C-alpha positions in Angstrom: -0.1 -0.1 0.1 1.5 3.5 -1.0 1.1 6.6 1.3 0.2 9.9 -0.4 1.7 13.1 1.2 -0.2 16.2 0.9 2.1 19.6 1.1 0.8 22.2 3.3 3.3 24.9 2.3 0.7 27.1 0.7 -2.1 27.1 3.2 -1.0 29.8 5.7 -0.8 32.4 2.8 -4.3 31.1 1.6 -5.7 31.4 5.2 -4.5 35.1 5.5 -5.8 35.9 2.2 -9.2 34.5 3.4 -9.2 36.2 6.4 -8.3 39.6 5.3 -10.8 42.4 6.1 -13.6 43.2 3.4 -14.2 46.9 3.5 -16.2 47.1 0.2 -16.2 50.4 -2.3 -14.8 53.8 -0.8 -17.8 55.7 0.3 -19.3 58.6 -1.8 -17.9 62.1 -1.8 -19.7 64.2 0.5 -21.0 68.0 -0.5 -19.2 70.7 1.0 -19.7 73.6 -1.2 -21.5 75.6 -4.0 -19.9 77.3 -6.9 -21.3 79.5 -9.6 -21.0 77.9 -13.2 -22.9 80.2 -15.2 -22.6 83.9 -13.8 -25.2 86.4 -14.1 -24.1 89.2 -16.8 -25.3 92.8 -17.4 -29.2 92.8 -17.7 -31.9 95.4 -18.1 -33.6 96.3 -14.7 -36.8 94.0 -14.3 -35.6 92.0 -17.1 -35.0 88.1 -16.7 -31.4 87.2 -16.2 -29.9 85.2 -19.4 -28.5 82.7 -19.8 -29.9 81.1 -17.0 -27.5 81.0 -13.8 -26.3 77.6 -12.8 -24.9 76.6 -9.4 -23.0 73.3 -8.7 -23.1 71.1 -5.7 -19.3 70.3 -5.2 -17.2 68.0 -2.9 -14.0 69.4 -1.1 -12.1 68.4 -4.2 -13.8 70.8 -6.1 -15.7 68.7 -8.3 -19.3 68.4 -9.0 -21.4 65.8 -6.7 -23.0 63.6 -9.2 -26.8 62.7 -8.0 -26.7 65.6 -5.5 -30.2 67.2 -5.0 -29.7 69.5 -2.6 -32.1 72.7 -2.6 -30.0 76.0 -3.5 -31.2 79.3 -2.6 -29.8 82.6 -4.2 -30.0 86.1 -2.5 -28.4 89.3 -3.4 -24.8 89.8 -1.7 -23.5 93.3 -2.7 -26.5 95.6 -3.2 -25.5 98.9 -3.9 -28.9 100.3 -4.8 -31.3 98.4 -2.1 -32.9 96.2 -5.0 -34.8 93.1 -4.6 -34.2 89.8 -6.2 -37.5 88.4 -7.7 -38.6 85.1 -9.3 -37.7 81.7 -8.3 -35.0 81.9 -6.0 -34.8 78.5 -4.7 -34.6 75.4 -6.6 -33.5 71.7 -6.1 -30.4 70.4 -7.7 -30.5 68.0 -10.6 -27.6 65.6 -10.5 -25.7 68.4 -8.7 -26.7 71.3 -10.7 -29.2 73.9 -9.8 -30.6 76.2 -12.5 -32.3 79.5 -11.9 -34.3 80.5 -15.1 -36.5 83.2 -13.7 -34.6 85.6 -11.8 -35.1 89.8 -12.1 -33.4 92.6 -10.1 -35.5 95.5 -9.4 -33.0 98.5 -9.5 -30.2 99.8 -11.6 -26.7 99.9 -10.2 -23.2 98.5 -11.0 -21.4 95.9 -8.9 -24.1 93.8 -7.9 -23.2 90.0 -6.6 -25.4 87.1 -5.8 -24.9 84.5 -2.9 -25.7 80.9 -3.2 -26.5 78.8 0.2 -27.5 75.3 1.0 -27.8 74.3 4.7 -24.2 73.9 6.1 -22.5 73.9 2.6 -20.0 76.7 2.2 -21.8 79.3 0.2 -20.8 80.7 -3.3 -20.5 84.1 -4.5 -21.0 85.1 -8.1 -18.9 87.6 -9.9 -20.0 91.3 -9.9 -22.8 92.2 -12.5 -24.7 95.4 -13.5 -28.4 96.0 -13.9 -28.8 98.6 -16.4 -31.4 100.9 -18.2 -31.9 101.9 -21.7 -30.7 105.5 -22.6 -33.4 107.6 -24.2 -31.4 110.2 -26.1 -32.7 113.0 -28.3 -29.8 112.5 -30.5 -26.6 110.2 -30.6 -23.3 111.5 -32.1 -20.5 109.0 -32.7 -17.0 110.0 -33.5 -13.9 108.1 -33.7 -13.7 106.3 -30.4 -16.1 107.9 -28.4 -19.7 108.6 -28.7 -21.6 111.4 -27.2 -25.5 112.0 -26.8 -28.0 114.7 -26.0 -30.5 113.6 -23.2 -33.0 116.1 -22.5 -30.4 119.1 -21.8 -27.8 117.1 -20.5 -24.9 115.5 -22.1 -23.7 111.7 -21.7 -20.4 110.5 -23.7 -18.8 106.9 -23.5 -15.6 105.4 -25.1 -12.2 106.4 -25.3 -11.1 109.2 -22.8 -7.5 109.3 -23.3 -7.5 113.4 -23.7 -10.7 113.9 -21.5 -13.0 113.9 -24.5 -15.8 112.2 -22.3 -16.1 115.5 -20.3 -16.3 113.8 -17.2 -13.2 115.5 -15.5 -11.2 112.1 -15.9 -9.2 110.1 -18.4 -10.9 106.7 -17.8 -12.4 104.7 -20.6 -16.2 104.3 -20.2 -18.3 101.5 -21.7 -21.2 102.8 -20.6 -22.6 106.6 -20.7 -21.1 108.9 -18.4 -22.8 112.1 -17.4 -20.8 115.3 -18.0 -21.3 117.0 -15.1 -21.5 120.6 -16.3 -24.4 123.3 -16.0 -23.3 126.4 -17.9 -24.3 129.7 -16.1 -28.0 130.7 -16.6 -28.3 128.2 -19.3 -29.2 124.7 -20.3 -26.5 122.4 -22.0 -26.2 120.0 -25.2 -28.5 121.6 -27.5 -26.1 120.8 -30.5 -23.2 118.3 -29.9 -20.4 117.6 -32.4 -17.7 114.6 -31.9 -14.4 114.7 -33.5 -11.4 112.2 -33.5 -10.5 113.0 -29.7 -12.6 116.2 -28.6 -16.4 117.0 -28.2 -18.2 120.2 -28.6 -21.7 121.3 -27.4 -23.8 124.6 -27.5 -25.9 125.8 -24.6 -29.5 127.1 -24.9 -28.1 130.9 -24.9 -25.7 129.7 -27.8 -22.5 129.8 -26.1 -20.2 127.2 -27.3 -18.2 124.6 -25.0 -15.2 122.1 -25.9 -13.4 119.7 -24.3 -10.7 117.0 -24.7 -7.6 117.1 -27.0 -6.4 120.7 -28.0 -3.4 119.5 -29.8 -4.1 121.9 -32.9 -6.3 124.3 -31.1 -9.4 122.7 -32.1 -11.2 123.6 -28.8 -10.9 127.0 -29.7 -9.9 128.4 -26.5 -6.7 130.2 -27.5 -4.3 127.3 -26.7 -2.7 124.4 -28.4 -0.7 121.3 -27.3 -3.1 120.9 -24.4 -6.4 119.2 -23.3 -9.2 119.8 -21.1 -11.1 117.2 -19.3 -14.3 119.1 -18.7 -16.0 121.9 -20.9 -14.3 125.0 -21.7 -16.0 128.0 -23.3 -14.8 128.9 -26.9 -13.1 132.1 -27.1 -14.6 135.3 -28.7 -18.0 137.0 -28.8 -19.6 135.0 -31.4 -22.7 133.2 -30.5 -23.1 129.9 -32.1 -26.2 127.7 -33.1 -24.6 124.7 -34.5 -21.2 122.8 -34.4 -19.5 120.1 -36.3 -15.8 118.4 -35.5 -13.5 116.9 -37.9 -10.5 115.0 -37.0 -8.7 117.9 -35.6 -10.7 121.1 -36.4 -14.0 122.4 -35.6 -16.6 124.6 -37.5 -19.5 126.4 -36.1 -22.7 128.2 -37.4 -23.0 131.8 -36.1 -26.4 133.1 -34.6 -28.1 135.3 -37.2 -26.1 138.9 -37.2 -28.5 140.4 -38.1 -29.9 138.2 -40.6 -27.3 136.0 -41.9 -25.8 132.6 -40.4 -21.8 132.7 -41.0 -19.5 130.1 -40.5 -16.7 130.1 -38.4 -13.8 127.6 -38.1 -10.7 126.8 -36.1 -7.9 123.9 -35.3 -5.8 122.1 -37.6 -5.4 124.0 -41.0 -2.6 122.3 -43.1 -5.1 121.5 -45.7 -7.3 124.6 -45.8 -10.0 123.2 -43.6 -10.6 126.2 -41.6 -11.6 128.0 -44.8 -10.0 131.4 -44.1 -7.9 131.5 -47.2 -4.7 130.6 -45.3 -3.2 127.4 -44.1 -2.6 128.8 -41.0 -3.3 126.8 -37.7 -6.0 128.8 -35.6 -6.8 128.6 -32.3 -9.9 130.9 -31.9 -12.8 130.9 -34.0 -12.0 132.9 -37.7 -14.8 133.6 -40.1 -14.7 131.4 -43.4 -13.8 133.4 -46.4 -16.4 134.4 -48.8 -18.9 135.5 -46.0 -21.4 133.1 -47.4 -24.6 132.8 -45.2 -25.0 128.8 -44.5 -27.5 127.0 -43.3 -25.7 123.7 -42.5 -22.1 122.5 -41.9 -20.2 119.4 -41.7 -16.7 118.3 -41.1 -15.1 115.4 -42.4 -11.5 114.2 -41.8 -9.7 117.1 -43.0 -12.4 118.9 -45.2 -15.5 121.0 -44.6 -18.8 121.4 -46.4 -21.9 123.6 -46.1 -25.3 124.3 -47.5 -25.7 128.0 -48.7 -28.8 129.6 -47.3 -29.9 131.4 -50.2 -29.5 128.6 -52.9 -29.2 125.3 -51.1 -26.2 125.2 -53.1 -23.1 123.1 -51.5 -19.7 124.4 -50.9 -16.6 122.6 -49.7 -13.0 123.5 -48.5 -9.9 121.8 -47.2 -8.4 118.4 -48.2 -9.2 117.3 -51.9 -6.9 114.3 -52.5 -9.8 112.1 -53.3 -12.0 114.7 -55.0 -14.2 115.2 -51.7 -14.6 118.6 -52.3 -16.7 117.6 -55.5 -15.4 120.5 -57.6 -14.0 118.1 -60.3 -10.5 118.6 -59.1 -8.1 116.8 -56.4 -6.5 120.3 -55.5 -7.0 121.3 -51.8 -8.6 124.5 -51.3 -8.5 127.0 -48.3 -11.7 128.7 -49.1 -15.1 127.7 -50.1 -15.5 126.2 -53.8 -19.0 125.0 -55.3 -19.8 121.6 -55.6 -20.5 120.7 -59.3 -23.2 119.1 -60.5 -25.9 122.1 -59.9 -27.8 120.2 -57.1 -29.5 122.0 -54.3 -29.2 120.2 -50.9 -31.3 119.6 -48.0 -28.6 117.6 -46.1 -25.0 117.4 -46.2 -22.5 115.1 -44.5 -18.9 114.9 -44.8 -17.0 111.5 -43.9 -13.3 110.7 -43.8 -12.3 111.4 -47.4 -15.8 111.5 -49.0 -19.2 113.5 -48.9 -22.8 112.9 -49.3 -25.8 115.2 -49.9 -29.5 114.7 -49.9 -31.6 116.9 -52.4 -35.5 117.6 -52.2 -36.3 115.2 -54.7 -35.1 113.1 -52.4 -32.1 111.7 -53.9 -28.6 111.1 -52.5 -25.4 112.3 -54.3 -22.0 111.3 -53.1 -18.4 112.3 -54.2 -14.6 111.6 -53.3 -13.1 108.3 -52.3 -14.8 105.3 -53.2 -12.3 102.4 -52.7 -14.7 100.5 -50.5 -18.0 101.5 -52.3 -18.7 104.1 -50.0 -20.4 106.3 -52.7 -22.8 103.7 -53.1 -22.9 104.1 -56.8 -22.3 100.0 -57.3 -18.6 100.9 -58.2 -15.3 101.6 -56.4 -14.2 104.4 -58.7 -13.1 107.6 -57.1 -15.6 110.4 -58.1 -14.6 114.2 -58.1 -18.1 115.2 -58.8 -21.6 114.0 -57.2 -22.8 110.8 -58.4 -26.1 109.4 -57.4 -26.5 106.6 -55.0 -28.5 103.6 -56.6 -30.0 100.5 -55.3 -33.7 101.3 -55.6 -34.0 102.7 -52.2 -35.3 106.3 -51.6 -33.5 107.7 -48.7 -34.7 110.6 -46.8 -31.8 111.2 -44.6 -28.0 110.6 -44.9 -25.0 110.4 -42.8 -21.5 109.2 -43.5 -18.5 107.8 -41.8 -14.9 107.3 -42.4 -15.3 104.6 -45.5 -19.1 103.9 -45.4 -22.3 105.6 -45.7 -25.7 105.2 -44.1 -29.3 106.3 -44.4 -33.0 106.5 -43.6 -35.5 105.3 -46.1 -38.9 106.7 -47.0 -40.5 103.6 -45.5 -38.5 103.9 -42.2 -35.7 101.4 -42.3 -32.2 101.8 -42.1 -29.6 101.1 -44.8 -25.6 101.4 -45.0 -23.1 100.7 -47.7 -19.4 100.8 -48.4 -16.8 99.3 -46.0 -18.0 96.7 -43.2 -14.4 95.4 -41.8 -15.7 96.5 -38.4 -19.3 95.7 -38.7 -20.2 99.3 -39.2 -23.0 98.6 -42.0 -25.1 96.7 -39.3 -25.9 93.7 -41.8 -24.8 91.1 -39.4 -21.6 90.2 -41.2 -18.3 92.0 -42.2 -18.7 92.2 -46.2 -18.5 95.5 -48.2 -21.3 96.5 -49.9 -21.3 98.8 -53.0 -24.9 99.8 -52.7 -27.2 100.5 -49.9 -28.0 97.5 -47.7 -30.8 96.8 -44.9 -29.2 97.2 -41.3 -30.3 94.3 -39.1 -32.7 94.4 -36.3 -36.2 96.0 -35.9 -35.5 99.4 -35.2 -38.2 102.0 -36.1 -35.6 104.9 -36.7 -35.9 108.7 -36.1 -32.5 109.1 -37.4 -29.3 107.7 -37.9 -25.6 109.0 -37.7 -22.3 107.6 -38.8 -19.2 107.7 -36.9 -15.8 106.7 -38.1 -16.2 102.8 -37.8 -19.4 102.7 -35.9 -23.0 104.0 -36.5 -26.0 104.8 -34.2 -29.8 105.5 -34.3 -32.7 106.4 -32.6 -36.0 105.0 -32.7 -39.5 106.0 -32.2 -39.8 104.4 -28.8 -37.0 106.6 -27.5 -34.2 104.2 -27.4 -31.1 104.2 -29.3 -28.8 101.5 -30.6 -25.2 101.4 -32.1 -23.0 99.0 -34.0 -19.6 98.4 -35.6 -16.2 99.1 -34.0 -16.3 99.0 -30.1 -12.6 98.9 -29.5 -13.2 101.6 -26.8 -16.5 100.8 -25.8 -17.8 103.3 -28.0 -21.3 101.4 -28.6 -22.4 102.1 -25.1 -23.7 98.6 -24.4 -21.2 98.0 -21.5 -18.6 96.0 -23.4 -15.9 96.1 -25.8 -17.0 93.6 -28.4 -17.4 94.6 -31.8 -21.1 94.4 -33.0 -22.3 93.5 -36.4 -25.9 94.4 -35.6 -27.5 97.1 -33.5 -27.3 96.9 -29.8 -29.0 98.6 -27.3 -27.3 101.9 -25.5 -27.6 101.4 -21.7 -26.6 103.0 -18.7 
């Protein structure tokens, strides 16, 4: 009989393995804190905050707790205006995310925050946000990097402010309209406003004229140069003014009737004859335009000026003429007024960067000058030294031109723009140049349109105002510095 031996050398290890503690899977992470994922943004007062705010329920590691159903409550944290938060302020999280779809703040102010709470969890605080109101201006006037508006008899400005062109006694850039804190003695302010490259001017109800911003070439008309003013300064001299227009670095204004004629005075840069006094001498105070022609309207382009004769309705221009923007069939600069060719009579005239457009009583719009980007609206890119008709089958009853584009209001109360569109200044929702007038996006029922360097603005029948185009310095007044290819509401 054979005996079989069984080895037990491996048994202790086996027994040890079998006797080890069995703890199972690790416990689920515990909720410890709240955090905002979708933050509140700038919103109109009493309007639903959009997009919907979301708050995550998170663990100690900062990760969302999947499956968490904690009830999260929102309240105002920083509350600069005593506002109330209305709507659904408490919701249960779904899979660790609490979504707040209907929230409103009842008062306007800047610098609000929200605080999220849920029992013993560490609260979360949102980024700061602003609650705003629409601005209701009488007129909006865009320039190069800043914009100003007349609101009643007050002036608001926003955008670039390197030289104090906003007039708020600072050199701080503003993306929302800032009140110009000035009241002329015994008068109301802001009857007429003009915005140049880096200066601004406004008349008062007693026909005084005030300017502020850069005075590098005497464009403020206060008898100095190579200076700046960060608040309104009274233009020198004893002339009363009832209208004003501003170019790149020169200013022109229409004098009050004396005794029965409205003459134009200009000052500032005059290297191209844009002051119109038959010289090329820089002027730091107002000088009369040569010829003593009575003008009913004046407009300043980059380095040229045009005006409509009161007696005849004929247009006259002076200054730089490199691109034929004076309309006299030449490219020679003129330091005194020359008549625009074509024999047209005009109700409106608007000078842009290096081109000019005018509206006749027919009504028809004619343009002349630089046309490299189609800014003359004649379906070509051919430079014109005399007026050519804007085509495209649209009847325009108002016109305003910017640096390399033009805009107008149609007979059926719609907005159209044409020309250069690299900054979205045509308001068509894209960046495509147009050789003829094309509709501006949105549903504005306009009462007027004004074109700046690379952005345009319009007022509407409901009293609100909109801008579009370049927003490098916040000149659109929507609280951002984002370029807009369609109109956005001006708020404050």
